[in-house]
N, C-alpha and C positions, 0 to 999 in steps of 0.2 A: 258447616256450621253445627255446633253442638245442640242437641235437643234438650229442652227443659220439660219434656213430658215422657212418661213411662207407661206403656200399655201393660197392664197386669192381666195375664191370661191363664185362668185355671182350666186345665185340660185333662179331664178324666176320661180315658177311652175315646179320644177324638182323633184317631189315626186317619180317618177319611176327611173330616171336616177342616182340621187344622191346616193342611196344606193350602186349601182354598182361601182361608183367612190370611195366612201369611203372604201368599202370592198377590192377594188383592192389595193388602197393605203396601207392598213393594211397587205394584203397578201404579198406584195413586201417588207414590213418592211422598208419603206422609212421613214428616220428620219427627221420629220418636225413638225411644229405646223400647225394648220388648223384654219382659220376664215371663217366663212360661213355668207354671207351678204344676208338678205331676207327683203321683205316688211312685216310689221306687220300683214297684212291681209291675207297672204299666209300660212294658218293654216296647210295645208296638208304637205307642205315642212318642216315647223317648227317641226311638229310632228316626221317626219323622223330624224331630226337633234337630237332631244331629246333622240331617241333611241340609237344613236351612242355616245351620251355624248360629242358633239363637242361644241365649243364656237360659240355662234350665235350673229350677230350684226344686229340691225334693221335700215333700212333707214328712214331718216326723210322725204325724198322726194321719187321720182320714177326715174326709168332710169337706164340703164347699167353703164353709167359713174358715176352717183351718188353712186351706189352701190360700185364701186372700189374705189372711193374717200373716202367713208366712211371706207372702209376696210383699205386703206393706211394709214389714220390717226391713226389707231389702231395697226399697226404693230410694234412690239418692237424688232424683230430680226435683225440681220445684213443684211440678204438677204430676198426678197419677190418673189413670183411668181404668176402671175394671171393664175388661172387654171379653166377651165369650168366644170360646174356641169353636163354636158350631156354626158360624156364619150368618147368625140372626142379627147381629148388630152391623149397622152400615157405617164404615169408617169415615165416609164423607160428612158425617154428622159431627165428628170431633172438633172440626175447626170452629163452627158456631158455638159450641159448648165451652171451648177454651176462650174465645173472644168474649163470651158473656161473663165469665169469671174475672178475666183481666180488665174489662171496662167497668164492671160494677163492684168488684172487690168481694165477690161471693167466696165462701170456703168451699161449697159444694154446689154443682149443678147436676140435678137428677133428670135423666131423659124420661119422657112420658109417651105412652102409647094412647092415651085416653083424653087427650085435649083436642081441639078442633083441628081438622086436617091431619090427624094422626091415625095410625092404624097398626094392626098386627096380623101378619099371615100365619102365626105360630100359636095363637091363642086357641083354646078350646072353651067350650061353654063353661065347664067346671073351673078352669084356671081363671077365667074372666070374672065369674061370680066371686070365686075366692079372693081375687085381687081387690075387687069392688068392696067386699066385706072387710079386708084388713086396712084398706086405704081409709075407710070411713072410721074404723075403730082407732087408727092412728090419730085421726083428727078429734075424736071424741075424748080419748084419753090423754093425748099429748098436745092438742091443738097443733098438730103437724099439718101443714098446709101444702102437701104435695099431692099429685093426682095418680100416682102409679107406684105405690110403696114397694111392690115386690119386683120391679124391673130394675135390676141391679147394673144398669148402664149409668155409671156414675163417674164424673170427672171433678177432680177437686185439688186442693192444695194439700201437699204431702204433710207439711207441719201440722195442719189442722187434723188430719185423719189419725196421725200418730198420738195426738192429745186425747183421743176417744178411749183408748184402752180397750179395744175390741176383743171380745173372748168367746163369741158364740161359734162353735166349730162346725155346726150343721147349717141348714137354710135359715135358721134364726138370724144369722148374720144380715140377711137382706133387710130386716127391720131394724136391727140394732144400730146399723150405721146411721140412718136418718134420724131415729129417735134420740140417740145420744147427741147428735148434732144440734137438735132442737133444745134438748135438756140444757146443753152448754151454751145456749144462745148464740150459735154460730150463724152465719149469713148463708141461707140456702135459697135456691130457685129451681125452676124446671126448664126443660127445653124440648121442644116438639120432636117426636121420633116416629119412625115408621119401621117396625120390626119385621124382619124378613123371615121366611120359613127356613128352618135349619137346614144346612147343606146336606147332611147325611147323618146316619146313626140315629140313636134313641135319646129321648129326653132323660135327664138324670132325676128329674123331679117326680116324686110320688105325691100326687095332690092331696090325699087324705093324711097319709103318715107325716109328710113334711108340713102340711097345713097345721097339724096339731103342734108340732114343734115350733112353728112360727108363733102361734097362739101363746105357747108357754113362754117364749122369749119376750113377747110384748108385755105379758102379765108380770114377769120377773123384772122388767125395766121400771114398773111403777114406783118401786122403792127407791128409785134413783132420781125422781122428780124433785 
């Protein structure tokens, strides 16, 4: 059976964690296509991808947002999902996210770690405070009613995401996607999630530097309201 879902996996320096993620998806027999986006210089991660015979896309530039924009441009299926390469996202949550979109006609479903019966094993006090701040700011500035604005575990319609003209090449992408969806009056919702501790390696986010870039991204989007 052909899949109508593509998992879009940005994988910067994830040679340790990516095999765990790919093996888990195979073990759970999740019916999906997989696109992995890396920098050409990341030889170790590319070597891992070749072992699993998955499709790889190379970034022309650098940055988390650029990786996802590159991937989105190449998705051919009806649905897409941004899926981390570090093992923190639970693939067993994909089915309920996809069902929610299909049953209710949503354009996007954003996973949330901060609703009732949700959790995160990977959060720090700094990232939790930062996420609370940016989530509240999204509500105040854009009336964006999602509960976890920086958790980019998102499943949505491919046609919808391609209409957003996303262009933030850094972590500003995290807020650009939901804010532009809200500005364009697309139908969005949330889904309960439990984030796991990353399997291995180091976080790519610098809380203060990337937090500043996220703030700049939100302010720049005010002119599009």
